[in-house]
N, C-alpha and C positions, 0 to 999 in steps of 0.2 A: 668597439667592444662595449659591453654593458658594464657600467659602473653603478653599483648598488650601495647607497649610503646606509650604513647600519643604524638601527634605531637608537643605539646607545649614544650616538652623537648628540641626540636631543637632550641628553642629561648634562651636557657640558654648558659652562657659563659663556656669556658673550665675550668675556675677557679671553677665554680659550679660543673662541672663533677669531678674535682679533689677532691672536698670536699665530694663527695659521691662515691669515687672510690671503696670502699669496697662493696657497694651495687651493682655497675655495675659488679664487679668481680663475686659476688655471683650469680647474674642473668645469666651471661654468663656461669658460671660453671653448673648451673641447665640445661641450654640448651645443653651444651657439654656432660653432663652425661645422657641426654635423660630423665631426671625426669620431665621436663616441656617443653613447646614449647614457644619460644620467637619470636614475630613478631613486626614489626614497619615499618615506611616508609623507602624506600630505601635510601633516603637522610640522615635520622637520623642514620640508621645502618652504612652507609658509614662513617659518621662523628665519630661515636663511635669506629669504627674499626681502626681509625687512632690516637687514644689517646695514648700518649707516656707513661703514667703512668699505663696502663693496661698490665697485663702479656701477653706474646706472645701466650700462649695456649688459653686464653680467647679472644684475638683479632681475632685469627683464628676461634673461636666459633662464634663470632659476624659476621664475614665475611660469614661463612657457613649459618647463619640465613638469611643473605641478599640474598644469592644464592637460598635458599629454599623458599623465599617469595611467588613465584607463587604457590608452592605446598600447602602452608598453608593459602593462601589468603582467601579461602571460610570458613575456620574453625570458624572465628569470627561470621559469620552470622548463622551458623548451631548449635553452642554451646548453651546449656541452661544457662550456667554460664561462665563468663570469668573475668580475672583480668585486670583492666585498670591501668597501672602504670603512675602516675602523678608526676610532679616535686616537688610538695608540697601539702599542704592541709591536711585534715583529712581523715581517712579511713571510707568509707561509703558503703552501699549496696542500689542500686536503681533498680527498674524494668523499663526497657526501651524496648518498642516493644516486650514485652513478655519474655525478657531475663533478668537474674540477672547480673547486672554489678557491680563488686566488685572493687571499686576504692581504690587504695592503694598508698600512697606517697612513692617514690622510696627509701627514707632513711630507711624505715622499712625493706628493704631487706638486710640491713647491718647485720641483725641477720640471721645466717645460718639455723636456724630452719625453716625459711620461704621458703627455697628452697628444703627441703627434699620432698620425695615422699608423695603425699596425703595419709593420713590415711583413709582407708576404713573400717568402723565399720560394722560388721554384728552380728547377734545373735550367730553365730557359724562359724567355718572355712568353713564348707560346703556351707553355704549361700554365703560367700564371693567368693568362687570359682564359684558358679553359677552366681552371679552378674557380675563377670568379663567376663564370657562367653556371657551374655546378652549384655554387653557393646561392645564386639568385633563384635557381630552380628549386632548391630546398626551401627557400623563403616563400616562393610562390605556392608550393604544394602544402605549406603549413600556414597559409593565410597571413603571411607577413610580407607580402610582395611590395608594400609601400616603403619598406625599409631599404636603405642603400648599402652597397658593399663599398666601404672606404678603405683603401689600402695603399701602401707604398711598395709597389712590386720591385723586388731586387732578385737578380739571378746570378748564378755562378757558372755551373757546368763542370762536371767532373769534380776533382778535389777542391776546386774553387768554391763550390757550394758548401763543402765541409768547413773550409777556412772562414767563409762569411758567417756561417751559423756559430762557429766557435767564437769569433770576434764579438758578435752581438750578445752572445750568452755571457761572455766575460765582462762586457761593459755593463750589462744588466740595467740599461737605462730606458729602453723602448720595448714595447710589446712586439713580439715577433713570432710568427708561425712559419715553420719550414715544412714543405710537402715535397716528397721525392718518390720516384718510381721504386718499387721493391726489386725489380729486375729478377723476380723469381721465374725460373724456367719450367717448373713443374710443381704440382701440389706437394707441400711439405718440404720444399727445398729451402735453403737458407737465403737470407737477403743478399742482394748484390753488393759489390764493393762499396759504393757510395752510401747506400742506405745503411749498411752495417757500420761504416765509419761514423755516420751521424748518430746512430744509436749508442755507439761506444763513447762518444764525447758528450752526449746529452746528460745534463744534470737535472734530475727530476725535482730538485729542491729550488731551482731557480723559478721565480714567480713571473718573470717577464717573457719567457721563451717556452715554446713547445714544438716538438717535431712529430710528424707522422709519415709513414710510408704507405703506399697503396697496397691493398691486399692482392691485387692482380699484378701482372708483369709490369705494365706501364700505362700511361694515360690513354694510349690508343685502345687498350682493351676495355676501357669504360665506354667507348662510343657504341651507341645502340644501333641495331639494324636499320631502323628508319633514318637515323642520322647518316649512316654510311650510304644508304640508298640515295639520299639527296645529292650526293656528289659522285655517284657511280654510273649514271644513266648513259654517258657518252663514251665510256671506256670499256671495251670488251673484257679485258683481264679483270677489271674491278667487278664487273657484273658476275663473272664466274666466281671470283673470290667471295662475293656476297652470297651467291647461291650455296657454296660449300659451308660458309659460316652459318648460314640459316639452318642447314641440315644439322650441323653440330649443336646449335642452340636448341633445335627442336627436340632433341633427345636429352637435353639438360646435361650435356657432356662438359665436365669441368675444364677440358682442354681450351674452351673458349676464352678463359682468363689468362692462358699462358702461351698461346700461339703468338709468334712474331708476325703481327698483322702487316707490318710494313714490307717484309721480305717474303712472307708466305711460308708454306710448309713443304719442304722438299726432302726426299729420302736421303739424298746426298748429304744434306746438313745433319740429319739425324745420325747417320752412320759414323760421322766424324766426331760426334760428341765424346769428350774424354770421360765425363761423369757417367759411370755405368748405370747408376740408378736412373738418371735423367734419360739416357739413351733407351733403356728398357721401357720406361714409361711411354716414350713417344713411339716406340715400335709397337707396343700394345695399343696405344691410342690410334695409330695409323690403321691398324687392322680393323678397329671399330669404325673409324671414319670412312674407310674405303668401302665397307659394306653398306654404309648409309648412302654414299654418293655414286655407287656403282663403278668405282675405279677398279681396273683389272689388277690382279696381283702383280707385284713387282718382283722380277728375278733378283734385283739387288737386295731387296728386303729379305727374301727367302734365303739368299746366299750369304747375307751379312756383310757384303762388300760392294762398294759403288763401282759400277762398270765404266764410268766416265768421269769427266771433270764436273765440279759443282756448277759452273756457269752453263754447262750444256746438259744438265740433269734432265732426263726425260720422265723421271718419276715424280712429277710435281703433284702433290695431293691438293694443294690450294695455292693459287698464285697470290702474290702480295698486293696490297693496296697502294704501295709506293711510299717513299720517304715523306711525301708531302701530305699524307692523308689527314693528319691531325690539323695542319694548317688549313687545308681545304674545308674541313668540317667546322673549325672554329670561325673561319671567315664567313661561312654560310650561317651559322647559328647566331652570330652577332648581328646579322641583318633581320633576324626573326624577333618577334615579341617573346618574352620569357614564358608566358602561358603556352605559346605554340611549341617552344623548345621542350617544355615539360610534357606536353602531349606525345612527344617523340621518344620519351624514355620508356622502354619496354623490355621485357625479358629479364634475364638473370643479372643485368647490370644495375637494376634499380637500387638494390641494397647498398652497393658501393657509392652510387650517386648520393644517396641519403646520408650515409656515414660521413663521407668526405665533405659533402655540402654543409652538414650541420656544424662540423668543426670549423671550416673556413668562415661560414656565416657568423658563428659565435665570436671569432677573433676579429672579424673585419666589419661587423655590423655598425652602421651609422645612420644618418638621416640627412634630409635636405638642410642646407645651410640656413640658419635663421636670419630673416631679413631684419634690418635695423628698424 
């Protein structure tokens, strides 16, 4: 994460700095180990680098931060969130010009928990791997590709995700970002159970934690067509699913963000939906999609009742990509360079890649470990 030393620190005496020597040591250590990025005015960093009671290794770290100031100068303006380190006062969170400014008194950094890598919570390890790729793509597209994504990935799954976030929020000791699927099944629908529970327990006044949910249904809906194509060439059902999804995307149909890409789109599933609004949305959408892909009218859809069992449904609008689609894509993308991955981002998913990428990048940004 970006730690910005406020200019008012330079108004303090050396006696004050000596009283918070442990906090200064810890912040400098975080920068030296590349876990976070430290910036401040050249005058303040110059002064800190001359303090006699700071260890030689961390004095060198502070001098390195001063040298790197031009490289990281624009980071403060592009980050969604950053930490503003003040000489005193209370820890607060404020929205300033669209950015979350996390104000923290420097004494709080006397606790080494504050300088550990940001905890990145996902619903599973695969999601965390994907979000780190998304963050790296954001950095690459914004000419910050040399910066690193440094995080401590932790995952729960189901209500365990909620419990983990609650625990870390209550402890209020480490920076933590939680990213979950929205599980929205159609535009305008409410959040799914897990996302809603996270929102319910979230305390906006906590300075060390933040949670976000995807705007689309789940991480799979963020995968672009070129990325899907890279893992579809040998499977007939996936090739057909890709063709249908391409047609949907070509007319900018919002259904692209809410289709269950793993299991596909079957009329049997639609007709069994209990939520009337959701069912009607998909009935209307299927009519639109069918005309795009040349699918014959379904007697089940016209009659409003499935004529067979779900597993034997003949009225498939789009086959699924399978349960392993996200893993297949992530495995493939991790073998590519980030610029190549960035080139594969196209179509309506771009905005969500940039939104999620900016937030994950801002919370997990770090750099190469400084050599002794």
